[in-house]
C-alpha positions in Angstrom: 27.7 -4.1 -3.3 29.2 -2.0 -6.6 30.4 -4.1 -9.3 33.0 -2.6 -11.7 31.5 -0.9 -14.7 28.1 -0.4 -13.1 26.4 3.0 -13.5 24.9 4.0 -10.1 22.9 6.7 -9.3 24.0 9.0 -6.1 21.5 11.5 -5.6 20.2 14.1 -2.6 19.7 17.3 -1.9 22.7 20.1 -1.1 22.9 19.6 2.4 23.8 16.0 1.9 26.8 17.1 -0.2 29.4 15.6 2.1 27.7 12.1 2.0 27.4 12.6 -1.9 30.8 13.4 -2.2 32.2 10.1 0.0 29.5 7.7 -2.0 30.8 9.0 -5.0 34.5 8.5 -3.8 34.1 5.0 -2.6 32.0 3.8 -5.8 35.1 5.5 -7.9 37.7 3.2 -6.0 35.3 0.1 -7.0 35.5 0.9 -10.4 31.8 1.8 -10.7 30.8 4.9 -12.5 28.7 7.3 -10.3 26.1 9.7 -12.0 25.9 12.3 -8.9 23.1 14.3 -9.0 22.0 17.3 -6.5 18.7 18.6 -6.4 18.1 22.2 -4.7 15.8 22.8 -1.9 12.1 23.4 -2.7 13.0 21.7 -6.5 10.0 19.7 -6.2 7.3 22.3 -5.3 8.6 24.2 -7.9 7.8 21.6 -10.7 4.3 20.8 -9.1 3.3 24.4 -8.4 4.7 25.8 -12.0 4.9 22.8 -14.4 2.7 22.8 -17.4 -0.5 20.5 -17.8 2.3 18.4 -20.3 4.8 18.3 -17.5 2.2 17.4 -14.9 0.8 14.5 -16.5 3.2 12.5 -18.4 7.3 11.9 -18.0 9.7 12.8 -20.8 10.7 9.5 -22.4 14.5 10.5 -21.9 13.8 10.6 -18.1 12.5 7.1 -18.6 15.3 6.0 -20.7 18.0 7.7 -18.1 16.9 5.5 -15.5 16.5 2.4 -17.2 20.4 3.1 -18.5 21.3 3.0 -14.4 22.5 -0.4 -12.9 21.1 1.3 -9.6 20.8 4.1 -7.3 21.9 5.3 -4.2 19.6 8.0 -2.9 19.6 10.3 0.3 17.0 11.6 1.6 17.4 15.4 2.8 14.6 17.3 4.5 14.3 20.7 4.1 11.3 23.3 5.0 8.6 22.8 2.2 6.3 25.4 0.6 2.8 24.2 0.8 1.3 23.2 -2.6 -2.0 22.3 -4.1 -2.1 18.5 -3.1 -4.1 17.7 -6.5 -1.3 18.9 -8.6 1.5 17.1 -6.6 -0.9 14.1 -6.8 -1.0 14.7 -10.9 3.1 15.0 -11.1 3.5 11.9 -8.8 1.4 10.1 -11.4 3.5 10.9 -14.4 6.2 9.8 -12.7 5.6 6.6 -11.7 6.7 4.6 -14.7 10.4 6.2 -13.5 10.1 5.1 -9.9 8.9 1.9 -11.3 12.0 1.3 -13.6 14.2 2.6 -10.5 12.9 0.0 -8.5 13.4 -3.0 -10.4 17.3 -2.5 -10.3 19.0 -2.6 -7.0 18.5 0.4 -4.9 19.6 1.9 -1.5 18.0 4.5 0.6 19.0 6.5 3.9 18.7 9.8 5.4 21.3 12.7 5.8 20.4 14.5 9.3 19.5 18.0 8.2 18.6 21.1 10.6 14.8 20.7 9.2 14.8 17.0 9.9 16.0 17.9 14.0 13.2 20.3 14.2 10.5 18.1 12.4 11.7 15.5 15.2 11.5 18.2 18.2 15.1 17.6 18.7 18.3 20.0 18.5 20.8 18.9 16.0 23.2 16.8 18.6 20.5 15.2 19.9 19.1 14.2 16.4 22.6 13.3 15.5 22.6 10.7 18.3 19.4 9.3 17.7 20.2 8.8 13.9 23.0 7.1 15.5 21.0 4.7 17.4 18.4 4.1 14.6 21.5 2.8 12.9 23.0 0.8 15.6 26.2 2.9 14.6 26.5 3.4 18.5 27.1 -0.3 19.0 30.6 -2.2 19.2 29.7 -4.1 16.0 27.0 -2.5 14.0 27.2 -5.6 11.4 26.9 -7.8 13.7 23.8 -6.0 15.3 22.2 -5.9 12.1 22.7 -9.5 11.6 21.3 -10.2 14.9 17.9 -8.4 13.4 17.9 -10.6 10.4 18.1 -13.6 12.6 15.2 -12.1 14.8 12.9 -11.2 12.1 13.5 -14.3 10.4 11.8 -16.0 13.2 9.0 -13.7 13.0 8.7 -14.4 9.5 8.4 -18.1 10.1 5.0 -17.7 11.8 4.1 -15.0 9.9 4.1 -17.1 6.7 1.9 -19.6 8.3 -0.5 -17.1 8.7 -3.3 -16.1 6.8 -5.9 -13.8 8.5 -4.2 -11.0 10.3 -6.3 -8.9 13.0 -5.3 -5.5 14.0 -6.7 -4.0 17.1 -6.3 -0.5 18.8 -8.5 2.0 20.3 -10.0 3.5 16.8 -9.0 0.3 14.8 -10.2 -3.0 14.4 -9.2 -4.3 10.6 -8.9 -7.4 9.4 -6.9 -8.6 6.3 -5.8 -11.7 4.6 -2.0 -12.7 3.7 -2.4 -16.4 2.8 0.2 -17.2 -0.3 2.1 -13.9 0.2 5.7 -13.7 0.8 7.3 -11.4 3.8 10.3 -9.6 3.6 12.9 -9.2 5.9 14.3 -5.5 5.8 17.4 -6.1 7.5 19.8 -3.4 6.6 20.7 -4.1 3.4 18.3 -1.7 1.4 16.8 0.8 3.7 18.7 2.4 6.4 17.9 2.3 8.9 16.1 -0.9 8.6 14.0 -2.8 11.5 10.7 -4.4 10.0 9.2 -7.3 8.0 6.3 -6.5 5.7 4.2 -8.2 2.9 1.2 -7.2 0.6 -1.9 -8.4 1.7 -4.6 -9.5 -0.5 -5.9 -6.4 -2.5 -9.6 -7.3 -1.8 -9.3 -8.3 1.9 -9.1 -5.2 4.2 -12.2 -5.2 6.2 -13.1 -2.9 9.0 -11.2 0.4 10.3 -8.0 1.6 11.1 -7.1 4.8 12.7 -3.4 6.1 12.4 -2.3 7.2 15.7 1.4 8.8 14.3 1.3 11.8 12.5 2.0 11.5 8.5 3.7 13.4 5.7 2.8 13.1 2.4 4.0 15.3 -0.3 5.7 17.9 2.2 2.2 18.2 4.2 1.2 16.9 7.6 -1.9 14.4 8.0 -2.8 14.1 11.4 -5.2 11.4 13.0 -6.0 9.8 9.7 -8.9 7.1 9.8 -9.8 4.9 6.6 -12.6 2.4 6.5 -12.4 -0.9 4.3 -14.7 -2.9 2.8 -14.0 -5.5 0.5 -10.0 -4.0 0.2 -11.4 -0.5 -1.2 -11.4 2.6 1.2 -15.1 3.7 1.4 -14.5 6.6 4.0 -11.4 8.7 4.6 -11.1 11.5 7.5 -8.5 13.1 9.2 -8.0 15.8 12.1 -5.3 17.6 10.0 -5.0 17.5 6.2 -7.8 15.6 5.1 -7.5 17.1 1.7 -4.1 16.2 1.4 -5.7 12.6 2.1 -8.1 12.8 0.1 -6.2 13.8 -2.9 -3.3 11.3 -2.5 -6.7 8.7 -2.4 -8.0 10.3 -5.6 -4.6 9.5 -7.3 -5.6 6.9 -9.2 -7.9 3.6 -8.5 -4.8 1.5 -6.9 -4.6 4.1 -4.3 -7.6 3.4 -2.8 -6.4 -0.2 -2.1 -3.4 -1.5 0.3 0.1 -2.1 -0.8 1.5 -3.3 2.2 1.4 -4.5 5.8 4.4 -4.0 7.7 5.6 -4.4 11.4 8.4 -2.5 12.7 11.1 -3.9 15.5 13.7 -1.3 15.6 14.3 -0.8 19.7 16.6 2.3 18.5 13.3 4.0 17.3 11.6 4.9 20.3 9.8 8.1 18.8 8.3 9.3 15.8 10.3 11.9 14.0 8.0 13.2 11.1 10.0 11.3 8.7 8.5 7.6 7.5 12.3 6.2 6.7 12.1 6.1 10.7 8.8 6.0 12.1 7.8 3.0 10.0 10.5 1.3 11.7 9.3 1.7 15.5 9.1 -1.2 17.3 5.5 -2.1 18.1 3.8 0.0 15.5 2.3 -1.4 12.5 2.2 0.5 8.9 -0.3 0.1 6.3 0.6 1.5 2.7 -1.9 2.6 0.4 -1.3 2.5 -3.3 1.6 0.4 -5.1 2.7 -3.3 -3.9 6.3 -4.5 -3.7 6.3 -7.1 -6.4 8.8 -9.5 -4.5 6.0 -9.9 -1.6 3.5 -11.3 -4.1 1.4 -7.7 -4.0 -0.1 -6.7 -7.5 -2.0 -3.6 -6.7 -0.5 -1.1 -9.2 -0.6 2.8 -8.1 1.6 5.8 -8.5 1.2 6.2 -4.5 3.1 4.2 -1.8 2.2 6.2 1.6 2.9 4.4 4.6 0.5 5.4 7.4 1.2 4.0 10.7 -0.7 3.3 14.1 1.2 3.0 17.3 0.3 -0.5 19.2 2.6 0.1 22.1 0.2 1.4 24.8 -2.8 -0.7 24.0 -3.0 -2.7 21.0 -3.4 -6.3 19.5 -2.2 -8.1 16.4 -3.7 -11.6 16.0 -2.7 -14.2 13.2 -5.7 -16.7 12.3 -7.3 -15.9 15.9 -4.1 -16.2 17.7 -2.6 -13.3 19.7 0.9 -12.8 18.7 1.6 -9.2 20.0 0.3 -7.4 22.6 1.1 -3.9 23.6 3.8 -3.9 21.3 5.9 -6.9 22.5 5.6 -10.3 20.9 4.1 -13.3 22.4 5.6 -15.9 20.3 
């Protein structure tokens, strides 16, 4: 909740202006100090393509100070068509902005998506279908959405109770046999209070524990470019081999951003029954019930993870058709359904 006098960023793309205005007006009525910021389509691509080396490789002190002066942020993703830009330049820009992202993450925050025509096309839906999909994903089609998210909170707390007693996690599926350790780490309950939609539990695996191979069956987008069929092999927690059916150069650029990008920062388990099909947007896809996602790069400190990186990229594998999740040798999820 916004407190009186709090300085809160309200940011998103031009197409989200109706929502940005509504958020700004709501904050003003609560005595807060909203800071509205609107991006134009293609803004990030322009920076990555045209910026000088000085801009690409270091954030300005004033940009960092601006974020540090905020009390929190409300950000609205606004998917629009992008122009392909050299993946290595985008990686440099991301690394330069890492201190700004870290400073913002230390404040309270919330993130959602505005349903744009491009987002609908990414999901292979028309505008009406995508609008209905977003409503279901956020439980806005339920008689009492707040109560529905309360039920998610309770259900996920029960899952976390079992996960918190585990050390070794094994993920098995076609093209995937990966083990990692989570003993002593904290599991977070993503239940609608930050990301919207929510519907996942996640933690930071021990940084040197990942062993084996994982194939990501859900297409992913990174810095505006699509990656399909990514396959990572881990030894001692480190990515030692990486391939992709499409977008392999993008995958390698992400992994080469900094040393931490080759280790895992997150293991997440999706639980949202209102999301059944991939949309091409990670905010929705990582929540699909019956999937797991692994993020290369930065850990979330609240989980106990310590991996540092400018990258935090979630990659998803679908366990619903044929997959298994085990804790210390006990199967707890089979073909996307919990058996605990």
